[in-house]
N, CA, C and O of each residue as an XYZ file, in Angstrom:
648
protein
N     -21.853     -7.022     14.527
C     -21.315     -7.965     15.481
C     -22.090     -7.835     16.791
O     -22.282     -6.731     17.299
N     -22.523     -8.946     17.323
C     -23.255     -8.901     18.583
C     -22.286     -9.075     19.746
O     -21.246     -9.725     19.631
N     -22.656     -8.482     20.848
C     -21.839     -8.559     22.045
C     -22.344     -9.710     22.899
O     -23.544     -9.838     23.141
N     -21.428    -10.537     23.349
C     -21.807    -11.643     24.210
C     -22.167    -11.114     25.589
O     -21.633    -10.098     26.034
N     -23.095    -11.825     26.275
C     -23.530    -11.400     27.607
C     -22.388    -11.435     28.618
O     -22.416    -10.712     29.615
N     -21.380    -12.275     28.363
C     -20.282    -12.415     29.319
C     -19.250    -11.296     29.209
O     -18.338    -11.226     30.034
N     -19.371    -10.408     28.197
C     -18.408     -9.318     28.041
C     -18.600     -8.281     29.153
O     -19.612     -7.583     29.204
N     -17.615     -8.202     30.029
C     -17.656     -7.200     31.087
C     -17.320     -5.846     30.479
O     -16.406     -5.754     29.660
N     -18.040     -4.789     30.863
C     -17.785     -3.468     30.269
C     -16.331     -3.004     30.407
O     -15.784     -2.413     29.476
N     -15.700     -3.264     31.554
C     -14.308     -2.847     31.745
C     -13.374     -3.611     30.815
O     -12.466     -3.030     30.220
N     -13.603     -4.920     30.693
C     -12.772     -5.737     29.819
C     -12.968     -5.315     28.362
O     -12.002     -5.218     27.605
N     -14.200     -5.069     27.979
C     -14.499     -4.657     26.613
C     -13.834     -3.316     26.300
O     -13.271     -3.146     25.218
N     -13.892     -2.374     27.224
C     -13.252     -1.071     27.025
C     -11.739     -1.227     26.872
O     -11.128     -0.579     26.022
N     -11.143     -2.081     27.689
C      -9.688     -2.296     27.605
C      -9.314     -2.987     26.300
O      -8.314     -2.630     25.678
N     -10.101     -3.966     25.879
C      -9.830     -4.639     24.608
C      -9.939     -3.661     23.433
O      -9.116     -3.697     22.518
N     -10.930     -2.805     23.455
C     -11.078     -1.807     22.389
C      -9.881     -0.864     22.364
O      -9.370     -0.529     21.296
N      -9.441     -0.441     23.533
C      -8.276      0.447     23.611
C      -7.029     -0.271     23.102
O      -6.207      0.323     22.404
N      -6.892     -1.548     23.453
C      -5.731     -2.317     23.001
C      -5.749     -2.501     21.483
O      -4.703     -2.431     20.837
N      -6.923     -2.733     20.918
C      -7.036     -2.827     19.451
C      -6.574     -1.519     18.816
O      -5.850     -1.535     17.820
N      -6.979     -0.405     19.376
C      -6.550      0.902     18.861
C      -5.040      1.076     18.925
O      -4.419      1.545     17.971
N      -4.455      0.695     20.059
C      -3.002      0.805     20.211
C      -2.269     -0.102     19.218
O      -1.286      0.309     18.601
N      -2.751     -1.326     19.072
C      -2.110     -2.259     18.141
C      -2.262     -1.807     16.692
O      -1.348     -1.984     15.887
N      -3.413     -1.226     16.357
C      -3.605     -0.711     14.994
C      -2.605      0.410     14.709
O      -2.030      0.467     13.621
N      -2.396      1.298     15.679
C      -1.401      2.362     15.511
C      -0.001      1.784     15.403
O       0.793      2.231     14.575
N       0.305      0.801     16.228
C       1.631      0.177     16.189
C       1.850     -0.530     14.853
O       2.949     -0.478     14.301
N       0.818     -1.190     14.330
C       0.919     -1.847     13.034
C       1.179     -0.820     11.941
O       2.030     -1.027     11.076
N       0.451      0.277     11.981
C       0.650      1.326     10.978
C       2.084      1.852     11.025
O       2.699      2.059      9.979
N       2.612      2.066     12.204
C       3.988      2.544     12.346
C       4.987      1.501     11.854
O       5.990      1.855     11.235
N       4.726      0.217     12.122
C       5.635     -0.848     11.692
C       5.641     -0.974     10.166
O       6.702     -1.138      9.564
N       4.469     -0.900      9.539
C       4.390     -0.957      8.074
C       5.115      0.242      7.472
O       5.837      0.109      6.483
N       4.920      1.406      8.069
C       5.596      2.610      7.606
C       7.116      2.451      7.696
O       7.839      2.859      6.787
N       7.596      1.864      8.782
C       9.039      1.664      8.960
C       9.590      0.662      7.939
O      10.690      0.851      7.419
N       8.838     -0.392      7.653
C       9.268     -1.363      6.634
C       9.344     -0.684      5.273
O      10.311     -0.868      4.534
N       8.317      0.102      4.942
C       8.326      0.795      3.648
C       9.485      1.784      3.549
O      10.083      1.928      2.483
N       9.808      2.468      4.649
C      10.944      3.385      4.621
C      12.254      2.622      4.428
O      13.127      3.055      3.676
N      12.383      1.505      5.099
C      13.590      0.677      4.929
C      13.691      0.175      3.487
O      14.780      0.151      2.914
N      12.563     -0.226      2.900
C      12.554     -0.692      1.505
C      12.939      0.442      0.562
O      13.745      0.249     -0.348
N      12.369      1.620      0.777
C      12.692      2.768     -0.074
C      14.178      3.097      0.021
O      14.826      3.353     -0.993
N      14.714      3.089      1.231
C      16.133      3.368      1.429
C      16.982      2.321      0.712
O      17.943      2.665      0.024
N      16.631      1.051      0.871
C      17.370     -0.028      0.207
C      17.350      0.145     -1.316
O      18.367     -0.057     -1.980
N      16.207      0.515     -1.856
C      16.066      0.658     -3.305
C      16.643      1.976     -3.829
O      16.830      2.133     -5.036
N      16.922      2.911     -2.939
C      17.447      4.211     -3.353
C      16.386      5.112     -3.959
O      16.670      5.897     -4.863
N      15.143      4.997     -3.451
C      14.033      5.796     -3.972
C      13.336      6.518     -2.821
O      13.573      6.223     -1.650
N      12.478      7.464     -3.174
C      11.667      8.113     -2.148
C      10.348      7.354     -1.993
O      10.085      6.404     -2.731
N       9.532      7.768     -1.047
C       8.308      7.028     -0.745
C       7.287      7.088     -1.881
O       6.548      6.126     -2.093
N       7.236      8.194     -2.607
C       6.324      8.275     -3.753
C       6.774      7.317     -4.843
O       5.948      6.644     -5.460
N       8.076      7.249     -5.086
C       8.613      6.299     -6.055
C       8.262      4.866     -5.641
O       7.884      4.047     -6.479
N       8.391      4.572     -4.351
C       8.067      3.241     -3.851
C       6.594      2.934     -4.077
O       6.243      1.822     -4.472
N       5.733      3.910     -3.830
C       4.286      3.715     -4.058
C       4.021      3.458     -5.537
O       3.177      2.629     -5.877
N       4.726      4.155     -6.415
C       4.602      3.928     -7.855
C       4.981      2.489     -8.194
O       4.273      1.821     -8.948
N       6.081      2.016     -7.648
C       6.508      0.638     -7.898
C       5.477     -0.356     -7.374
O       5.231     -1.389     -7.996
N       4.880     -0.044     -6.239
C       3.832     -0.904     -5.681
C       2.647     -1.000     -6.638
O       2.110     -2.084     -6.861
N       2.248      0.124     -7.197
C       1.143      0.136     -8.165
C       1.507     -0.718     -9.374
O       0.706     -1.532     -9.833
N       2.725     -0.525     -9.885
C       3.162     -1.259    -11.077
C       3.391     -2.741    -10.797
O       3.327     -3.558    -11.716
N       3.653     -3.094     -9.554
C       3.789     -4.495     -9.180
C       2.482     -5.228     -9.466
O       2.479     -6.425     -9.754
N       1.370     -4.495     -9.382
C       0.059     -5.074     -9.662
C      -0.276     -5.138    -11.140
O      -1.260     -5.774    -11.515
N       0.516     -4.497    -11.989
C       0.271     -4.518    -13.429
C       0.676     -3.209    -14.071
O       0.914     -2.212    -13.390
N       0.751     -3.225    -15.383
C       1.182     -2.038    -16.129
C       0.206     -0.887    -15.936
O      -0.931     -1.076    -15.504
N       0.679      0.311    -16.268
C      -0.143      1.503    -16.130
C       0.301      2.526    -17.164
O       1.272      2.318    -17.892
N      -0.416      3.615    -17.212
C      -0.030      4.747    -18.059
C       0.464      5.870    -17.165
O       0.141      5.896    -15.977
N       1.243      6.799    -17.710
C       1.669      7.934    -16.893
C       0.479      8.716    -16.324
O       0.521      9.162    -15.177
N      -0.568      8.880    -17.116
C      -1.746      9.611    -16.633
C      -2.429      8.912    -15.474
O      -2.844      9.559    -14.512
N      -2.550      7.592    -15.560
C      -3.172      6.839    -14.468
C      -2.305      6.898    -13.213
O      -2.826      6.997    -12.101
N      -0.994      6.839    -13.386
C      -0.093      6.965    -12.236
C      -0.219      8.344    -11.602
O      -0.235      8.473    -10.378
N      -0.307      9.369    -12.437
C      -0.462     10.733    -11.922
C      -1.722     10.838    -11.068
O      -1.700     11.414     -9.980
N      -2.822     10.276    -11.572
C      -4.077     10.331    -10.826
C      -3.978      9.539     -9.522
O      -4.410     10.015     -8.472
N      -3.422      8.353     -9.586
C      -3.317      7.491     -8.407
C      -2.416      8.094     -7.332
O      -2.672      7.946     -6.137
N      -1.359      8.774     -7.772
C      -0.382      9.334     -6.834
C      -0.617     10.804     -6.527
O       0.124     11.404     -5.748
N      -1.647     11.387     -7.137
C      -1.954     12.820     -6.973
C      -0.761     13.690     -7.356
O      -0.374     14.594     -6.616
N      -0.185     13.404     -8.527
C       0.961     14.155     -9.030
C       0.603     14.840    -10.348
O      -0.337     14.445    -11.038
N       1.365     15.863    -10.676
C       1.215     16.496    -11.977
C       1.887     15.626    -13.031
O       2.686     14.750    -12.703
N       1.563     15.868    -14.290
C       2.191     15.082    -15.363
C       3.700     15.312    -15.381
O       4.461     14.383    -15.654
N       4.138     16.530    -15.096
C       5.573     16.815    -15.044
C       6.276     16.053    -13.933
O       7.384     15.551    -14.120
N       5.626     15.969    -12.770
C       6.203     15.227    -11.649
C       6.283     13.743    -11.953
O       7.248     13.081    -11.572
N       5.271     13.211    -12.641
C       5.292     11.795    -13.011
C       6.420     11.529    -13.995
O       7.124     10.526    -13.878
N       6.595     12.415    -14.958
C       7.679     12.255    -15.930
C       9.022     12.220    -15.225
O       9.855     11.363    -15.522
N       9.246     13.138    -14.297
C      10.502     13.180    -13.542
C      10.686     11.907    -12.730
O      11.778     11.341    -12.692
N       9.611     11.455    -12.077
C       9.684     10.228    -11.284
C      10.004      9.028    -12.173
O      10.851      8.206    -11.821
N       9.335      8.923    -13.318
C       9.579      7.797    -14.223
C      10.995      7.842    -14.794
O      11.612      6.797    -15.003
N      11.511      9.035    -15.045
C      12.906      9.160    -15.496
C      13.853      8.612    -14.424
O      14.797      7.885    -14.735
N      13.595      8.964    -13.163
C      14.419      8.482    -12.051
C      14.353      6.961    -11.955
O      15.380      6.292    -11.836
N      13.142      6.424    -12.007
C      12.971      4.978    -11.869
C      13.530      4.221    -13.068
O      14.044      3.114    -12.912
N      13.439      4.799    -14.252
C      14.011      4.160    -15.453
C      15.535      4.140    -15.359
O      16.174      3.163    -15.748
N      16.115      5.226    -14.839
C      17.572      5.293    -14.690
C      18.083      4.203    -13.741
O      19.194      3.699    -13.903
N      17.262      3.849    -12.757
C      17.610      2.779    -11.816
C      17.250      1.392    -12.367
O      17.494      0.380    -11.710
N      16.678      1.351    -13.556
C      16.213      0.109    -14.194
C      15.104     -0.551    -13.383
O      15.072     -1.774    -13.252
N      14.186      0.263    -12.835
C      13.041     -0.253    -12.104
C      11.770     -0.218    -12.947
O      10.851     -1.000    -12.706
N      11.705      0.675    -13.928
C      10.553      0.741    -14.830
C      11.048      0.877    -16.262
O      12.173      1.303    -16.520
N      10.172      0.502    -17.179
C      10.464      0.665    -18.608
C       9.219      1.215    -19.284
O       8.092      0.852    -18.950
N       9.453      2.094    -20.235
C       8.364      2.662    -21.031
C       8.234      1.841    -22.313
O       9.231      1.516    -22.957
N       7.004      1.513    -22.671
C       6.726      0.750    -23.885
C       5.623      1.458    -24.665
O       4.666      1.950    -24.066
N       5.743      1.518    -25.995
C       4.649      2.096    -26.779
C       3.393      1.235    -26.642
O       3.476      0.007    -26.620
N       2.243      1.879    -26.550
C       0.984      1.144    -26.499
C       0.721      0.539    -27.877
O       0.788      1.251    -28.879
N       0.427     -0.740    -27.947
C       0.263     -1.389    -29.254
C      -0.804     -0.747    -30.137
O      -0.606     -0.647    -31.348
N      -1.911     -0.316    -29.579
C      -2.995      0.264    -30.366
C      -2.752      1.692    -30.795
O      -3.330      2.150    -31.780
N      -1.902      2.406    -30.069
C      -1.629      3.816    -30.370
C      -0.201      4.104    -29.943
O       0.060      4.370    -28.770
N       0.714      4.051    -30.884
C       2.138      4.155    -30.574
C       2.541      5.527    -30.028
O       3.678      5.714    -29.593
N       1.613      6.485    -30.052
C       1.915      7.791    -29.443
C       1.783      7.721    -27.925
O       2.342      8.550    -27.207
N       1.042      6.727    -27.445
C       0.833      6.554    -26.004
C       1.876      5.602    -25.438
O       2.466      4.794    -26.157
N       2.090      5.718    -24.120
C       3.128      4.943    -23.447
C       2.515      4.111    -22.322
O       1.631      4.562    -21.594
N       3.010      2.898    -22.209
C       2.654      1.998    -21.103
C       3.899      1.855    -20.234
O       5.010      1.694    -20.740
N       3.698      1.916    -18.919
C       4.804      1.771    -17.973
C       4.704      0.389    -17.336
O       3.649     -0.023    -16.852
N       5.831     -0.311    -17.350
C       5.892     -1.643    -16.734
C       7.075     -1.699    -15.771
O       8.111     -1.070    -15.991
N       6.895     -2.454    -14.718
C       7.977     -2.705    -13.787
C       8.969     -3.651    -14.475
O       8.555     -4.519    -15.243
N      10.248     -3.497    -14.215
C      11.266     -4.345    -14.843
C      11.478     -5.626    -14.029
O      11.050     -5.734    -12.879
N      12.144     -6.581    -14.656
C      12.485     -7.823    -13.952
C      13.371     -7.528    -12.743
O      13.254     -8.180    -11.706
N      14.252     -6.547    -12.882
C      15.134     -6.187    -11.759
C      14.310     -5.694    -10.574
O      14.536     -6.114     -9.439
N      13.357     -4.803    -10.837
C      12.520     -4.276     -9.761
C      11.645     -5.377     -9.167
O      11.436     -5.422     -7.955
N      11.139     -6.252    -10.012
C      10.313     -7.362     -9.536
C      11.142     -8.261     -8.615
O      10.657     -8.695     -7.570
N      12.370     -8.536     -8.996
C      13.248     -9.377     -8.169
C      13.539     -8.698     -6.830
O      13.529     -9.352     -5.787
N      13.796     -7.405     -6.856
C      14.055     -6.668     -5.610
C      12.816     -6.654     -4.716
O      12.920     -6.820     -3.500
N      11.656     -6.457     -5.316
C      10.408     -6.455     -4.537
C      10.190     -7.812     -3.875
O       9.789     -7.881     -2.713
N      10.451     -8.881     -4.608
C      10.293    -10.223     -4.036
C      11.326    -10.471     -2.937
O      11.030    -11.132     -1.941
N      12.519     -9.948     -3.115
C      13.570    -10.091     -2.105
C      13.178     -9.367     -0.815
O      13.423     -9.860      0.286
N      12.566     -8.191     -0.969
C      12.185     -7.398      0.199
C      10.881     -7.898      0.811
O      10.817     -8.177      2.009
N       9.839     -8.009     -0.018
C       8.503     -8.284      0.495
C       8.105     -9.760      0.462
O       7.154    -10.147      1.140
N       8.810    -10.593     -0.312
C       8.479    -12.014     -0.386
C       8.484    -12.709      0.959
O       7.526    -13.412      1.282
N       9.539    -12.537      1.763
C       9.551    -13.183      3.082
C       8.421    -12.693      3.996
O       7.899    -13.457      4.808
N       8.051    -11.429      3.861
C       6.938    -10.899      4.670
C       5.642    -11.582      4.254
O       4.849    -11.992      5.102
N       5.427    -11.703      2.939
C       4.212    -12.350      2.440
C       4.164    -13.817      2.857
O       3.109    -14.315      3.251
N       5.280    -14.500      2.776
C       5.341    -15.917      3.148
C       5.042    -16.108      4.628
O       4.231    -16.955      5.004
N       5.697    -15.320      5.456
C       5.465    -15.430      6.899
C       4.044    -14.997      7.248
O       3.400    -15.593      8.111
N       3.563    -13.959      6.574
C       2.189    -13.499      6.799
C       1.162    -14.559      6.438
O       0.153    -14.711      7.127
N       1.416    -15.296      5.356
C       0.503    -16.377      4.963
C       0.440    -17.444      6.054
O      -0.619    -18.013      6.318
N       1.578    -17.705      6.680
C       1.597    -18.657      7.788
C       0.780    -18.162      8.968
O       0.087    -18.941      9.623
N       0.860    -16.870      9.236
C       0.067    -16.299     10.329
C      -1.427    -16.385     10.025
O      -2.217    -16.754     10.894
N      -1.812    -16.049      8.809
C      -3.225    -16.080      8.414
C      -3.770    -17.507      8.474
O      -4.942    -17.712      8.791
N      -2.930    -18.486      8.173
C      -3.361    -19.885      8.175
C      -3.783    -20.372      9.565
O      -4.447    -21.402      9.683
N      -3.411    -19.655     10.596
C      -3.761    -20.049     11.968
C      -5.226    -19.791     12.301
O      -5.734    -20.327     13.285
N      -5.916    -18.978     11.497
C      -7.271    -18.546     11.819
C      -8.332    -19.367     11.091
O      -8.117    -19.841      9.976
N      -9.469    -19.522     11.742
C     -10.610    -20.220     11.128
C     -11.278    -19.284     10.120
O     -10.981    -18.090     10.070
N     -12.171    -19.840      9.334
C     -12.911    -19.022      8.359
C     -13.715    -17.933      9.073
O     -13.742    -16.791      8.614
N     -14.358    -18.265     10.171
C     -15.149    -17.274     10.914
C     -14.250    -16.153     11.453
O     -14.606    -14.976     11.390
N     -13.101    -16.529     11.975
C     -12.166    -15.513     12.481
C     -11.651    -14.636     11.344
O     -11.523    -13.421     11.496
N     -11.359    -15.255     10.213
C     -10.876    -14.476      9.064
C     -11.941    -13.508      8.563
O     -11.615    -12.395      8.149
N     -13.209    -13.915      8.594
C     -14.285    -12.989      8.198
C     -14.319    -11.784      9.131
O     -14.560    -10.663      8.684
N     -14.082    -12.004     10.420
C     -14.056    -10.900     11.385
C     -12.855     -9.991     11.134
O     -12.987     -8.767     11.139
N     -11.697    -10.587     10.917
C     -10.492     -9.796     10.626
C     -10.692     -8.996      9.344
O     -10.364     -7.811      9.288
N     -11.226     -9.640      8.328
C     -11.461     -8.980      7.046
C     -12.444     -7.833      7.193
O     -12.246     -6.768      6.608
N     -13.490     -8.035      7.962
C     -14.458     -6.967      8.219
C     -13.772     -5.777      8.895
O     -13.993     -4.630      8.508
N     -12.951     -6.048      9.893
C     -12.238     -4.981     10.589
C     -11.299     -4.235      9.644
O     -11.266     -3.005      9.641
N     -10.532     -4.984      8.839
C      -9.592     -4.339      7.920
C     -10.317     -3.484      6.878
O      -9.891     -2.367      6.585
N     -11.408     -4.007      6.321
C     -12.176     -3.227      5.328
C     -12.731     -1.953      5.947
O     -12.593     -0.863      5.391
N     -13.355     -2.108      7.097
C     -13.941     -0.934      7.755
C     -12.860      0.088      8.135
O     -13.076      1.296      8.038
N     -11.709     -0.406      8.564
C     -10.611      0.489      8.920
C     -10.098      1.238      7.693
O      -9.845      2.440      7.762
N      -9.945      0.535      6.570
C      -9.495      1.182      5.339
C     -10.521      2.207      4.873
O     -10.156      3.315      4.482
N     -11.786      1.852      4.910
C     -12.839      2.782      4.494
C     -12.841      4.029      5.376
O     -13.020      5.143      4.883
N     -12.641      3.837      6.682
C     -12.559      4.971      7.604
C     -11.397      5.882      7.218
O     -11.548      7.103      7.179
N     -10.231      5.282      6.931
C      -9.069      6.079      6.529
C      -9.336      6.821      5.223
O      -8.977      7.991      5.088
N      -9.964      6.146      4.264
C     -10.290      6.797      2.994
C     -11.219      7.992      3.202
O     -11.013      9.054      2.614
N     -12.238      7.816      4.037
C     -13.166      8.926      4.313
C     -12.430     10.112      4.932
O     -12.661     11.260      4.552
N     -11.556      9.833      5.870
C     -10.883     10.926      6.569
C      -9.754     11.535      5.739
O      -9.425     12.707      5.919
N      -9.157     10.761      4.835
C      -8.196     11.349      3.895
C      -8.902     12.398      3.050
O      -8.380     13.494      2.845
N     -10.078     12.062      2.564
C     -10.864     13.009      1.771
C     -11.246     14.223      2.605
O     -11.132     15.359      2.145
N     -11.701     13.985      3.832
C     -12.082     15.091      4.718
C     -10.898     16.021      4.961
O     -11.044     17.242      4.901
N      -9.743     15.455      5.232
C      -8.550     16.257      5.513
C      -8.110     17.011      4.269
O      -7.732     18.179      4.354
N      -8.154     16.358      3.118
C      -7.779     17.027      1.857
C      -8.706     18.206      1.590
O      -8.270     19.234      1.070
N      -9.983     18.062      1.943
C     -10.949     19.139      1.734
C     -10.701     20.335      2.654
O     -11.207     21.427      2.395
N      -9.926     20.140      3.726
C      -9.581     21.254      4.611
C      -8.662     22.251      3.911
O      -8.619     23.429      4.265
N      -7.928     21.760      2.908
C      -6.997     22.627      2.190
C      -5.699     22.792      2.944
O      -5.535     22.319      4.069
N      -4.769     23.490      2.275
C      -3.466     23.734      2.888
C      -3.532     24.970      3.764
O      -4.331     25.875      3.523
N      -2.698     25.000      4.767
C      -2.625     26.185      5.658
C      -1.830     27.274      4.993
O      -1.650     28.347      5.568
């Protein structure tokens, strides 16, 4: 991104600081929404993340374990909890009936739409306000921000536990 000649250094510094503050505020707001959703659903945050993954499509217990950084025993316990709430169902894999596929249930899908549907709808209205050029800039910022978080998650994990 090139800097326009009219950008005053003081204004640019303040805008950068404001972007940082708003990014932190957004992260806190998303976290608060997810906590409210987890509380409403009667699940913990890891369970909610599992449901989010399954909202995107079926998975296996092993893939969920890898995605959530859990042991196979922890995934089994989590899936038992979610099945008891009728949020997930286990299905035999058609090609190998010894393997299991995990799918989100219609009940969980309905609850997810009840919670997150209005956010997605209102968010789509907000996104519609921007031009293609502006959206490319927003998308670039979001991608770079996510990549930065991914890099630092790895760095922090490599520090080990205290």
